[in-house]
KEKE-3310 file (N, C-alpha, C; in steps of 0.2 Angstrom, whole numbers, plus 5000, padded with zeros to 4 digits):
npx = (5004:5010:5018:5008:5003:5013:5013:5002:5003:5013:5008:4996:5005:5011:5000:4996:5004:4999:4995:4985:4974:4981:4981:4984:4987:4980:4989:5002:5003:5005:5018:5026:5026:5034:5029:5025:5011:5002:4991:4976:4975:4980:4969:4960:4966:4964:4949:4948:4953:4953:4955:4953:4954:4970:4973:4970:4960:4952:4960:4967:4964:4957:4969:4965:4962:4949:4936:4934:4928:4923:4920:4915:4904:4893:4898:4905:4901:4902:4916:4921:4916:4923:4936:4934:4933:4946:4953:4956:4956:4944:4941:4927:4922:4931:4948:4959:4972:4984:4986:4983:4992:5001:5016:5024)
npy = (4994:5005:5009:5015:5022:5033:5034:5041:5053:5059:5061:5070:5080:5085:5088:5100:5108:5113:5128:5139:5143:5130:5116:5099:5080:5064:5054:5061:5068:5054:5051:5061:5058:5046:5035:5031:5026:5025:5031:5027:5025:5037:5046:5037:5043:5057:5056:5055:5063:5075:5088:5099:5112:5114:5102:5105:5097:5097:5101:5092:5083:5071:5062:5067:5080:5079:5081:5071:5063:5069:5071:5080:5094:5099:5088:5086:5098:5106:5106:5110:5122:5128:5129:5136:5148:5150:5153:5143:5137:5129:5119:5115:5103:5101:5103:5116:5107:5111:5127:5126:5115:5111:5104:5099)
npz = (5000:5005:4993:4982:4989:4988:4976:4974:4981:4975:4963:4968:4970:4959:4951:4958:4954:4943:4932:4932:4918:4911:4906:4911:4905:4911:4906:4904:4917:4924:4918:4922:4935:4936:4932:4917:4907:4917:4917:4920:4935:4938:4935:4944:4957:4956:4955:4970:4976:4989:4991:4983:4980:4985:4977:4958:4952:4943:4931:4925:4910:4897:4884:4874:4874:4877:4890:4903:4916:4932:4949:4955:4960:4948:4940:4924:4918:4928:4928:4914:4916:4926:4920:4909:4915:4918:4907:4898:4882:4871:4859:4851:4859:4866:4874:4870:4865:4860:4863:4877:4883:4898:4902:4913)
capx = (4999:5014:5020:5000:5001:5018:5012:4996:5007:5016:5003:4995:5010:5012:4995:4995:5008:4998:4993:4977:4974:4983:4979:4988:4984:4982:4994:5007:5005:5007:5025:5030:5025:5037:5026:5022:5006:4998:4984:4970:4977:4979:4961:4958:4968:4960:4943:4948:4955:4948:4956:4952:4958:4976:4976:4967:4959:4949:4965:4967:4960:4961:4973:4964:4960:4943:4934:4933:4925:4923:4916:4912:4899:4888:4903:4909:4897:4908:4925:4921:4915:4930:4942:4933:4933:4952:4954:4957:4952:4942:4939:4923:4920:4938:4951:4963:4980:4990:4988:4983:4995:5006:5021:5027)
capy = (5000:5011:5012:5017:5031:5037:5038:5045:5058:5062:5065:5077:5086:5089:5093:5107:5114:5114:5134:5142:5142:5126:5108:5092:5075:5060:5051:5066:5067:5049:5050:5065:5055:5042:5029:5030:5020:5024:5037:5027:5026:5045:5047:5036:5049:5063:5055:5052:5071:5077:5095:5103:5118:5113:5099:5108:5090:5100:5104:5086:5080:5066:5064:5072:5088:5077:5080:5064:5062:5076:5070:5087:5099:5095:5083:5089:5104:5111:5106:5114:5129:5129:5129:5141:5152:5152:5156:5139:5137:5125:5118:5110:5101:5097:5108:5115:5105:5116:5132:5125:5110:5111:5098:5100)
capz = (5001:5002:4985:4978:4993:4986:4968:4973:4983:4969:4956:4968:4971:4953:4950:4963:4950:4934:4933:4930:4912:4908:4911:4907:4903:4913:4905:4905:4924:4927:4916:4926:4941:4934:4931:4913:4907:4924:4917:4925:4943:4939:4935:4951:4961:4955:4958:4978:4977:4996:4993:4976:4982:4983:4971:4954:4948:4935:4925:4921:4905:4892:4880:4866:4876:4881:4897:4907:4923:4937:4955:4960:4959:4942:4935:4918:4916:4932:4925:4909:4918:4930:4915:4904:4919:4920:4903:4896:4876:4868:4850:4852:4866:4870:4876:4864:4869:4857:4867:4886:4888:4904:4902:4919)
cpx = (5004:5015:5013:5002:5006:5018:5006:4999:5009:5011:4999:5000:5011:5006:4995:4999:5004:4994:4987:4977:4976:4979:4985:4984:4985:4989:5002:5009:5007:5015:5029:5031:5032:5035:5021:5018:5001:4992:4979:4972:4978:4975:4958:4960:4964:4953:4943:4951:4950:4949:4958:4955:4966:4977:4970:4965:4956:4952:4968:4962:4961:4966:4973:4960:4952:4943:4930:4932:4926:4918:4913:4907:4894:4892:4906:4907:4903:4914:4925:4919:4921:4935:4940:4935:4941:4956:4957:4954:4951:4942:4935:4920:4925:4942:4957:4971:4986:4991:4988:4986:5001:5010:5024:5036)
cpy = (5006:5014:5015:5023:5036:5039:5044:5053:5062:5066:5070:5083:5088:5091:5098:5112:5116:5122:5134:5144:5136:5120:5104:5085:5069:5057:5055:5067:5060:5047:5054:5062:5048:5036:5030:5027:5019:5031:5035:5028:5033:5049:5045:5040:5056:5061:5054:5059:5073:5085:5100:5110:5118:5108:5100:5100:5093:5101:5097:5084:5073:5067:5066:5078:5085:5080:5074:5065:5069:5074:5075:5092:5095:5091:5088:5095:5110:5112:5111:5122:5133:5134:5134:5149:5156:5153:5150:5138:5131:5125:5113:5109:5098:5104:5107:5115:5111:5124:5130:5119:5113:5104:5098:5103)
cpz = (5000:4996:4982:4982:4991:4981:4970:4975:4977:4965:4961:4969:4964:4950:4953:4959:4946:4936:4930:4922:4907:4910:4907:4906:4907:4912:4907:4913:4927:4924:4920:4934:4942:4934:4925:4910:4913:4923:4921:4931:4943:4939:4942:4955:4961:4957:4966:4979:4983:4997:4986:4976:4982:4978:4965:4951:4941:4930:4921:4916:4900:4887:4873:4868:4879:4888:4899:4914:4926:4942:4959:4956:4953:4936:4930:4915:4920:4929:4919:4911:4920:4927:4910:4909:4919:4914:4898:4887:4875:4863:4851:4857:4870:4870:4872:4867:4866:4861:4877:4888:4892:4903:4909:4919)
residu = (UNK:UNK:UNK:UNK:UNK:UNK:UNK:UNK:UNK:UNK:UNK:UNK:UNK:UNK:UNK:UNK:UNK:UNK:UNK:UNK:UNK:UNK:UNK:UNK:UNK:UNK:UNK:UNK:UNK:UNK:UNK:UNK:UNK:UNK:UNK:UNK:UNK:UNK:UNK:UNK:UNK:UNK:UNK:UNK:UNK:UNK:UNK:UNK:UNK:UNK:UNK:UNK:UNK:UNK:UNK:UNK:UNK:UNK:UNK:UNK:UNK:UNK:UNK:UNK:UNK:UNK:UNK:UNK:UNK:UNK:UNK:UNK:UNK:UNK:UNK:UNK:UNK:UNK:UNK:UNK:UNK:UNK:UNK:UNK:UNK:UNK:UNK:UNK:UNK:UNK:UNK:UNK:UNK:UNK:UNK:UNK:UNK:UNK:UNK:UNK:UNK:UNK:UNK:UNK)
# end
């Protein structure tokens, strides 16, 4: 369990650094945390995030810029509204990763 906890702690620490107006993907966040290919584990960590002020999990999106899962407020509608309020650009239903991607 300690290893999983350390991974989750690393993911939260990295996600906390994503600036307003930027996003990263689950896969990129996993790679930065040292576990490439662990995008689903990042998603699980974001889903169980207890402090959305310290860990802005709404700034983590799918690899295509698609909004996937958000456990707070009204789900994806809340995630989209929060990102738009922060100035994140969209192309249709997806985040415009060409301008909004933060790569750590």
